[in-house]
C-alpha positions as CSV (number, residue, x, y, z in Angstrom):
1,M,52.7,126.0,82.2
2,E,54.3,123.6,84.6
3,D,58.1,123.7,84.9
4,V,59.9,120.9,83.2
5,L,62.3,119.1,85.5
6,T,65.7,118.7,83.9
7,Q,67.7,115.6,84.7
8,T,71.1,116.4,85.9
9,K,74.3,114.5,85.1
10,F,74.4,113.5,88.8
11,D,70.9,112.0,88.4
12,I,72.2,109.9,85.5
13,L,75.3,108.8,87.4
14,K,73.2,107.8,90.5
15,T,71.1,105.4,88.5
16,R,74.3,103.4,87.9
17,L,75.5,103.3,91.5
18,T,74.4,101.2,94.5
19,Q,73.6,103.0,97.7
20,T,75.6,102.2,100.7
21,V,74.6,99.5,103.1
22,L,76.7,101.1,105.8
23,P,74.7,102.7,108.7
24,L,73.8,106.3,108.0
25,S,71.4,108.6,109.9
26,E,68.3,109.8,108.1
27,E,69.4,113.4,108.7
28,A,72.7,112.9,107.0
29,K,71.1,111.0,104.2
30,E,68.6,113.7,103.6
31,K,71.2,116.4,103.7
32,A,73.4,114.6,101.1
33,Q,70.4,113.9,98.8
34,A,69.3,117.5,99.0
35,L,72.8,118.7,98.0
36,L,72.9,116.4,95.0
37,E,69.4,117.3,93.9
38,C,70.4,120.9,93.5
39,S,73.8,120.2,91.9
40,D,75.0,119.2,88.5
41,F,78.5,118.3,87.2
42,P,80.8,121.3,87.4
43,T,81.3,123.2,84.1
44,R,84.0,125.6,82.8
45,R,81.9,128.4,84.2
46,N,82.9,127.2,87.7
47,E,86.3,128.8,88.3
48,A,87.6,125.8,90.3
49,W,86.7,123.4,87.5
50,K,87.6,125.7,84.5
51,Y,90.1,123.3,83.0
52,T,88.7,120.0,84.2
53,N,85.8,118.2,82.5
54,V,84.2,115.3,84.4
55,N,81.4,114.5,81.8
56,G,83.2,111.3,80.9
57,L,82.1,109.8,84.1
58,N,78.8,108.9,82.6
59,K,80.5,107.0,79.8
60,L,82.3,104.5,82.0
61,L,80.8,101.0,82.1
62,L,81.0,100.6,85.9
63,D,79.6,97.1,85.6
64,D,82.5,95.2,87.3
65,S,83.6,94.0,83.9
66,G,87.2,93.8,82.7
67,S,88.3,91.8,85.7
68,K,92.0,90.9,85.5
69,S,94.6,89.8,88.0
70,T,97.3,92.3,88.8
71,E,100.7,92.2,90.4
72,L,100.1,93.9,93.6
73,S,102.9,96.3,94.8
74,I,103.2,96.7,98.5
75,I,105.1,99.8,99.3
76,S,106.1,99.3,102.9
77,K,106.7,95.8,104.2
78,N,106.9,97.0,107.8
79,A,103.5,98.7,107.8
80,Q,100.2,97.5,109.2
81,R,98.1,96.9,106.1
82,V,94.4,97.2,105.1
83,H,93.5,95.6,101.8
84,V,90.6,97.1,99.8
85,V,89.6,95.2,96.7
86,N,87.4,97.0,94.1
87,G,86.2,99.3,96.7
88,H,85.4,96.8,99.5
89,I,87.4,95.7,102.4
90,A,88.9,92.3,101.8
91,K,87.0,89.5,103.6
92,D,90.2,88.0,105.1
93,Q,91.2,91.4,106.6
94,T,92.5,90.8,110.2
95,A,91.9,93.3,113.1
96,L,94.7,95.9,113.4
97,S,95.6,98.2,116.3
98,G,94.3,101.7,115.7
99,V,92.2,100.7,112.6
100,K,88.4,100.6,112.7
101,T,86.4,99.2,109.7
102,S,83.0,98.6,111.3
103,W,80.6,101.3,112.2
104,T,77.6,101.7,114.4
105,L,76.8,104.9,112.5
106,L,78.6,106.4,109.5
107,P,80.0,109.9,110.3
108,E,78.0,112.6,108.6
109,L,78.6,115.0,105.7
110,A,80.9,117.9,106.7
111,S,81.2,119.8,103.5
112,E,79.0,121.3,100.7
113,E,80.8,119.5,97.9
114,P,78.5,117.3,95.8
115,F,81.1,114.6,95.1
116,D,81.6,114.4,98.9
117,A,77.8,113.9,99.2
118,L,78.0,111.2,96.5
119,N,80.8,109.5,98.5
120,L,78.6,109.4,101.6
121,L,75.5,108.0,99.9
122,Y,77.4,105.4,97.9
123,C,80.2,104.6,100.3
124,T,81.8,101.2,99.7
125,A,84.1,101.2,102.7
126,A,84.5,103.4,105.8
127,I,87.9,103.2,107.5
128,E,89.1,105.0,110.6
129,L,92.8,105.3,111.6
130,N,93.9,106.4,115.0
131,F,97.4,107.3,116.2
132,D,97.8,107.8,119.9
133,D,101.5,107.5,120.8
134,L,105.0,108.5,119.6
135,E,105.7,105.2,118.0
136,N,105.3,106.6,114.5
137,K,103.4,103.6,113.3
138,T,102.9,103.2,109.6
139,I,99.5,102.1,108.2
140,E,99.2,101.3,104.5
141,L,95.8,101.2,102.8
142,V,96.1,99.2,99.6
143,F,93.3,99.9,97.1
144,E,93.5,97.2,94.4
145,N,91.3,97.8,91.4
146,T,91.0,94.9,89.1
147,C,87.6,95.5,87.4
148,N,85.6,98.5,86.2
149,S,83.9,99.3,89.4
150,V,83.0,102.1,91.8
151,I,85.6,102.7,94.5
152,S,84.1,105.1,97.1
153,P,85.9,104.8,100.5
154,R,85.4,107.3,103.3
155,L,88.5,107.7,105.4
156,F,88.9,109.3,108.9
157,I,92.4,109.8,110.2
158,N,93.0,111.1,113.7
159,C,96.5,111.8,115.0
160,K,95.9,112.4,118.7
161,K,97.6,114.9,121.1
162,G,101.4,114.4,121.1
163,A,101.2,111.4,118.8
164,K,103.1,110.7,115.6
165,G,101.9,108.6,112.6
166,T,102.4,107.8,108.9
167,V,99.7,106.8,106.4
168,I,100.3,105.4,102.9
169,L,97.4,105.5,100.5
170,N,98.3,103.1,97.7
171,F,96.0,103.1,94.7
172,Q,96.6,100.6,92.0
173,G,94.7,99.5,89.0
174,T,95.2,97.1,86.1
175,E,96.6,98.9,83.0
176,D,93.3,99.3,81.1
177,N,91.1,99.7,84.2
178,A,88.1,102.1,83.9
179,S,87.0,102.5,87.5
180,F,85.3,105.6,89.1
181,I,87.3,106.3,92.3
182,N,85.7,108.9,94.6
183,V,87.4,109.3,97.9
184,S,86.7,111.6,100.9
185,T,89.4,111.8,103.6
186,Y,88.9,113.7,106.9
187,V,92.0,114.4,108.9
188,E,92.4,115.7,112.5
189,V,95.9,116.6,113.7
190,E,95.6,117.4,117.3
191,E,97.9,119.5,119.6
192,N,101.6,118.6,119.3
193,A,100.9,115.8,116.9
194,N,102.9,115.0,113.7
195,L,101.1,113.2,110.8
196,S,102.4,112.4,107.3
197,I,100.2,111.1,104.5
198,H,101.7,109.7,101.3
199,K,99.3,109.2,98.4
200,I,100.3,107.2,95.3
201,Q,97.8,107.1,92.4
202,K,98.8,104.5,89.9
203,N,95.4,103.9,88.2
204,G,94.4,102.3,84.9
205,I,94.6,104.5,81.8
206,N,90.8,104.9,81.6
207,A,90.2,105.5,85.4
208,F,88.5,108.6,86.8
209,D,90.0,109.5,90.2
210,L,88.4,112.3,92.3
211,Q,89.8,112.7,95.8
212,R,89.4,115.3,98.6
213,E,91.2,115.8,101.9
214,Y,89.8,117.9,104.6
215,V,92.5,118.7,107.2
216,N,92.3,120.5,110.6
217,Q,95.5,121.4,112.5
218,A,95.6,122.3,116.2
219,D,98.4,124.1,118.1
220,N,102.0,123.1,117.6
221,S,101.1,120.4,115.1
222,T,102.9,119.3,111.9
223,F,101.2,117.9,108.9
224,T,102.7,116.6,105.6
225,M,100.9,115.6,102.5
226,N,102.9,114.0,99.6
227,T,100.8,113.4,96.4
228,F,102.0,111.3,93.5
229,P,99.6,111.0,90.5
230,L,101.4,108.6,88.3
231,S,98.7,107.4,85.8
232,G,95.0,107.6,85.0
233,K,92.7,109.2,82.5
234,M,91.5,111.9,84.8
235,T,92.9,112.7,88.3
236,R,91.6,115.4,90.5
237,N,93.0,116.1,94.0
238,D,91.4,118.7,96.3
239,L,93.5,119.3,99.4
240,M,92.0,121.7,101.9
241,I,93.9,122.5,105.1
242,N,92.6,124.7,108.0
243,V,95.5,125.8,110.2
244,N,93.5,126.5,113.3
245,G,96.3,126.5,115.9
246,N,99.5,128.5,116.6
247,N,103.0,127.4,115.8
248,C,101.9,124.9,113.2
249,E,104.0,123.6,110.3
250,T,102.4,122.4,107.0
251,F,104.2,120.8,104.1
252,M,102.6,119.8,100.7
253,N,104.6,118.2,98.0
254,G,103.6,116.6,94.7
255,A,105.2,115.0,91.6
256,Y,103.2,113.9,88.6
257,T,104.1,112.2,85.3
258,L,101.6,112.5,82.5
259,K,101.5,111.1,79.0
260,G,98.9,110.0,76.3
261,K,95.7,112.0,76.8
262,S,95.7,111.8,80.6
263,H,94.6,114.8,82.7
264,C,95.7,115.8,86.2
265,D,94.3,118.6,88.4
266,N,95.8,119.4,91.8
267,H,93.9,122.0,93.8
268,T,95.3,123.0,97.2
269,T,94.0,125.5,99.8
270,V,95.9,126.4,103.0
271,D,93.9,128.7,105.4
272,H,96.1,130.3,108.0
273,K,93.7,131.5,110.7
274,V,96.1,132.3,113.6
275,A,99.6,133.6,114.0
276,H,103.1,132.1,114.0
277,C,102.7,129.4,111.4
278,Y,104.8,128.1,108.5
279,S,103.7,126.4,105.3
280,K,105.6,125.2,102.3
281,E,104.2,123.8,99.0
282,L,106.2,122.3,96.1
283,Y,104.5,120.6,93.1
284,K,106.5,119.6,90.0
285,G,105.5,117.6,86.9
286,V,106.5,116.3,83.5
287,I,103.9,116.4,80.7
288,D,104.2,114.5,77.4
289,D,102.1,113.7,74.3
290,R,98.7,115.4,74.6
291,A,98.4,115.2,78.3
292,T,97.1,118.2,80.3
293,N,97.9,119.4,83.8
294,V,96.2,121.9,86.1
295,F,97.6,123.4,89.3
296,N,95.7,125.8,91.5
297,G,97.2,126.5,94.9
298,K,95.7,129.1,97.2
299,V,97.0,130.4,100.5
300,F,94.8,132.5,102.8
301,V,96.3,134.6,105.6
302,R,93.5,135.9,107.8
303,K,93.5,139.3,109.6
304,D,94.8,138.0,113.0
305,A,97.3,135.6,111.5
306,Q,100.5,137.7,111.8
307,K,104.0,136.3,111.6
308,I,103.1,133.8,108.9
309,N,105.7,132.3,106.5
310,A,104.1,130.8,103.5
311,F,105.8,129.6,100.3
312,Q,104.3,128.1,97.2
313,S,105.9,126.8,94.0
314,N,104.8,125.0,90.9
315,A,107.1,124.0,88.1
316,N,106.5,121.9,84.9
317,I,108.4,120.5,82.0
318,L,106.7,120.0,78.6
319,L,108.2,117.1,76.6
320,S,106.0,117.7,73.6
321,D,104.5,120.6,71.6
322,T,101.0,119.3,72.3
323,G,101.0,119.0,76.1
324,T,99.2,121.7,78.1
325,V,99.7,123.3,81.5
326,N,97.4,125.6,83.4
327,S,99.0,126.9,86.6
328,K,97.5,129.4,89.0
329,P,99.2,129.9,92.4
330,E,97.4,132.5,94.6
331,L,97.9,134.4,97.8
332,E,95.1,136.2,99.6
333,I,96.6,138.1,102.5
334,Y,94.7,140.2,105.1
335,A,97.6,140.6,107.7
336,D,100.5,142.9,107.3
337,D,103.4,141.2,109.2
338,V,103.9,138.2,107.0
339,K,106.4,136.7,104.6
340,C,104.7,135.0,101.7
341,S,105.7,134.1,98.1
342,H,104.5,132.1,95.2
343,G,105.8,131.2,91.8
344,S,105.1,129.1,88.7
345,T,107.3,128.1,85.7
346,T,106.6,126.0,82.7
347,G,109.2,125.2,80.0
348,Q,111.0,122.6,78.0
349,L,114.2,120.7,78.8
350,D,117.4,122.6,78.4
351,E,118.7,121.6,75.0
352,E,122.2,122.6,76.0
353,A,122.1,120.2,78.9
354,V,120.8,117.4,76.7
355,F,123.6,118.2,74.2
356,Y,126.2,118.1,77.0
357,L,125.0,114.7,78.3
358,R,125.0,113.3,74.7
359,S,128.5,114.5,74.2
360,R,129.4,112.4,77.2
361,G,128.1,109.2,75.6
362,L,124.4,109.1,76.6
363,S,121.7,108.6,74.1
364,E,119.1,111.4,73.6
365,K,116.5,109.3,75.5
366,S,118.8,108.5,78.4
367,A,119.9,112.2,78.6
368,K,116.3,113.4,78.8
369,E,115.4,110.7,81.4
370,L,118.3,111.8,83.6
371,L,117.3,115.4,83.4
372,V,113.7,114.6,84.2
373,K,114.6,112.5,87.2
374,A,116.8,115.3,88.5
375,F,114.0,117.8,88.0
376,L,111.5,115.7,90.0
377,G,114.2,114.7,92.5
378,E,113.7,118.0,94.4
379,V,110.2,116.8,95.4
380,L,111.3,113.3,96.3
381,E,114.0,114.8,98.6
382,E,111.1,116.1,100.7
383,V,109.8,112.6,101.3
384,D,111.1,111.3,104.6
385,H,109.8,107.7,104.1
386,D,112.5,105.6,102.4
387,D,110.0,103.0,101.1
388,V,107.7,105.6,99.5
389,R,110.6,107.5,98.0
390,S,112.1,104.3,96.5
391,Y,108.8,103.1,95.1
392,V,108.0,106.5,93.4
393,E,111.5,106.7,92.0
394,E,111.1,103.2,90.5
395,Q,107.7,104.1,89.0
396,I,109.0,107.3,87.4
397,E,111.9,105.3,85.9
398,L,109.4,102.8,84.5
399,H,107.2,105.5,83.2
400,F,109.9,107.0,81.0
401,S,111.4,103.7,79.9
402,A,108.1,102.4,78.6
């Protein structure tokens, strides 16, 4: 009897997408197609996706319907800006120094992740950012999503030797937006370079947002990633950092505010491959209603990576009895001369603190808001960009006043 071919969920999803018109080599195309052909949506049997279900992707309309105007929020007025509307670079986009939006050949697949392959085959915009001096130029990529569409940008960020740069990834969607956002970002931080990326995800309440960052650090480099998932039906962030050089510093911070039935999953991996490096990771969140949160942070310290200092912390506050948190910080250490620690806490607001504030004249709601802002403030203190910090603080305040 002949084998019956089973249609995978990726097969169903692909029938609803439009293949990229950007230049792509046949070899890269075949590699990505082969990866998708042998892949299916991850299930709970896959440890990395144990608490995150993406089956709802095939229930999205993805027909460019639901178009509505939105009040676009620009985070940094002093930044160079690239405007991407519903996945495509705006037609009136002007040329910017250090920004490349046209390709002779789209860079090829560099991972074995099926959603990365999907991003390559159905890429809607390819953007390359280059920083080559000490000016600390800021570039803001504004992704405005006004209809139920596929947003599949492929980003390449290169902070060259001795350079300094800042990138703001500003994702915005109308309130009831139901887009599929699938982003792959490749980052190179060269020797003595200093790069900061601030990612703000303020999506529609029905949007699915899957993002991956692949980062390589060279000797004496500093890399900072600040992630702020503020809204969306399902948000998944995979941050993978290879610390390939000596004397590197790596900072990862995240703050998330979840309510309704939203789901957020932050996965981080820091791979210390050589000696004399430092990494610090701090993720904090507030979960209300029936929202769910997942945090999985893993730090590798390889055999020859002595003198490593690595710290990892995840803390959560539950504002309801129906919210859920799954937290799993991990250390995998093969060297013996290191200083590493990790921790995770989940609890409710301190009722005594709420009572104290109420006794000083605050309402119960105002007292809880104040405590929540103080709790998340530890993360925001790590943000060295004033415009980003102010914007996130404002969004957190709006979130709890709604």
